C-alpha positions as CSV (number, residue, x, y, z in Angstrom):
1,X,179.0,115.0,135.7
2,X,179.1,114.2,132.0
3,X,176.4,111.8,130.8
4,X,177.5,108.4,129.8
5,X,177.2,107.3,126.1
6,X,174.0,105.4,126.5
7,X,172.4,108.2,128.5
8,X,173.4,110.8,125.9
9,X,172.1,108.5,123.1
10,X,168.7,108.0,124.8
11,X,168.5,111.7,125.6
12,X,168.8,112.4,121.9
13,X,172.1,114.2,121.5
14,X,174.6,111.3,121.7
15,X,175.5,108.9,118.8
16,X,175.5,105.1,118.9
17,X,178.5,103.1,117.9
18,X,177.7,103.6,114.2
19,X,177.3,107.4,114.5
20,X,173.5,107.5,114.5
21,X,171.3,109.6,116.7
22,X,168.2,108.1,118.3
23,X,165.9,110.0,116.0
24,X,167.6,108.3,113.0
25,X,167.2,104.9,114.6
26,X,163.5,105.3,115.5
27,X,162.9,106.5,111.9
28,X,164.2,103.2,110.5
29,X,161.7,101.3,108.2
30,X,160.7,97.8,109.1
31,X,163.2,96.2,106.7
32,X,166.0,98.2,108.3
33,X,164.9,97.3,111.8
34,X,164.9,93.6,110.7
35,X,168.3,93.8,109.0
36,X,170.4,96.1,111.3
37,X,171.6,94.4,114.4
38,X,173.7,97.0,116.2
39,X,171.1,99.4,117.4
40,X,169.0,97.4,119.8
41,X,171.8,97.4,122.5
42,X,171.8,101.2,122.5
43,X,168.0,101.6,122.5
44,X,167.5,98.9,125.2
45,X,170.7,98.8,127.3
46,X,171.4,96.0,129.8
47,X,173.9,95.6,132.6
48,X,175.8,92.8,130.9
49,X,177.7,92.6,127.6
50,X,175.9,91.6,124.4
51,X,176.9,88.2,123.1
52,X,175.4,89.1,119.7
53,X,177.3,92.4,119.2
54,X,180.7,92.5,120.8
55,X,181.7,95.9,121.9
56,X,178.1,97.1,122.4
57,X,177.7,99.4,125.4
58,X,177.1,98.0,128.9
59,X,174.8,99.9,131.2
60,X,176.4,100.8,134.6
61,X,174.3,101.3,137.7
62,X,175.3,105.0,137.8
63,X,174.2,105.5,134.2
64,X,171.0,103.6,134.7
65,X,170.2,105.9,137.7
66,X,171.0,109.0,135.6
67,X,168.7,107.8,132.8
68,X,165.8,107.1,135.3
69,X,166.2,110.7,136.5
70,X,166.3,112.4,133.1
71,X,163.0,113.1,131.4
72,X,164.6,113.4,127.9
73,X,166.4,110.0,128.2
74,X,163.1,108.4,129.4
75,X,161.3,109.9,126.5
76,X,164.0,108.5,124.2
77,X,163.6,105.1,125.7
78,X,159.8,105.3,125.2
79,X,160.4,106.4,121.5
80,X,162.5,103.3,121.0
81,X,159.8,101.2,122.7
82,X,157.1,102.7,120.6
83,X,159.0,102.0,117.4
84,X,159.6,98.4,118.3
85,X,156.0,97.9,119.4
86,X,154.9,99.1,115.9
87,X,157.5,96.7,114.3
88,X,156.1,93.7,116.2
89,X,152.5,94.8,115.7
90,X,152.9,95.2,111.9
91,X,155.4,92.5,110.9
92,X,155.0,88.7,111.0
93,X,158.5,87.5,110.2
94,X,159.3,87.0,113.9
95,X,156.2,84.9,114.4
96,X,157.9,81.5,114.0
97,X,159.5,78.9,116.2
98,X,163.0,80.4,116.3
99,X,163.9,83.9,115.3
100,X,166.6,86.5,116.4
101,X,163.8,88.8,117.3
102,X,162.9,86.5,120.2
103,X,166.3,87.5,121.8
104,X,165.6,91.2,121.0
105,X,162.2,90.9,122.8
106,X,163.9,89.5,125.9
107,X,166.4,92.4,125.9
108,X,163.6,95.0,125.4
109,X,161.6,93.5,128.3
110,X,164.6,93.5,130.6
111,X,165.6,97.1,129.7
112,X,162.0,98.4,130.0
113,X,161.5,96.7,133.4
114,X,164.8,98.1,134.7
115,X,164.5,101.7,133.4
116,X,160.8,102.4,133.0
117,X,159.2,99.9,135.4
118,X,157.0,96.8,135.4
119,X,153.9,98.5,133.9
120,X,155.7,99.6,130.8
121,X,157.4,96.3,130.4
122,X,154.1,94.5,130.8
123,X,152.4,96.5,128.1
124,X,155.2,95.4,125.7
125,X,154.9,91.8,126.9
126,X,151.1,91.9,126.4
127,X,151.6,93.1,122.8
128,X,154.0,90.3,121.7
129,X,152.0,87.6,123.5
130,X,148.8,88.8,121.8
131,X,150.5,88.8,118.4
132,X,151.9,85.3,119.1
133,X,148.4,84.0,120.1
134,X,146.8,85.6,117.1
135,X,149.3,83.8,114.8
136,X,148.5,80.4,116.2
137,X,151.3,80.5,118.9
138,X,154.3,79.7,116.8
139,X,156.9,81.1,119.2
140,X,158.8,78.3,121.0
141,X,158.1,77.7,124.7
142,X,161.6,78.5,125.7
143,X,161.4,82.0,124.3
144,X,158.0,82.5,126.1
145,X,159.6,81.5,129.4
146,X,162.5,83.9,128.8
147,X,160.1,86.7,128.2
148,X,158.1,85.9,131.4
149,X,161.4,85.7,133.3
150,X,162.5,89.1,131.9
151,X,159.1,90.6,133.0
152,X,159.6,89.1,136.4
153,X,163.0,90.6,136.8
154,X,164.9,87.3,136.7
């Protein structure tokens, strides 16, 4: 069976909707991570359509199962996670009351929990909560609740 487009992208040989390979995306600098809005749906796929990027891929149950069974795709997902962890550890622009990165964090947590499991999602959650606390807790309570719900699988 031919891998789906998200699976192929995460495994490192498929292209996203803009023709980029995963290796190119994880090599983005922080300014490009902040300014480009069509990669996050490929790196952290969900089972429902993106409201922010119409036409972004939607993860099917079959493709999710194939990703979970493929070491290369899981390594790609972890590479995306590691890049975003560095971004949130090293930048402060998202540490404010409202920011589009809060939605990204929710997506990342949901995708990590679904595809890599609770422990890997929790590590990401712990990082963003620690950064928020260290910055004086500027992130709004609604975003914090969404993050907790994503971690819980809700």
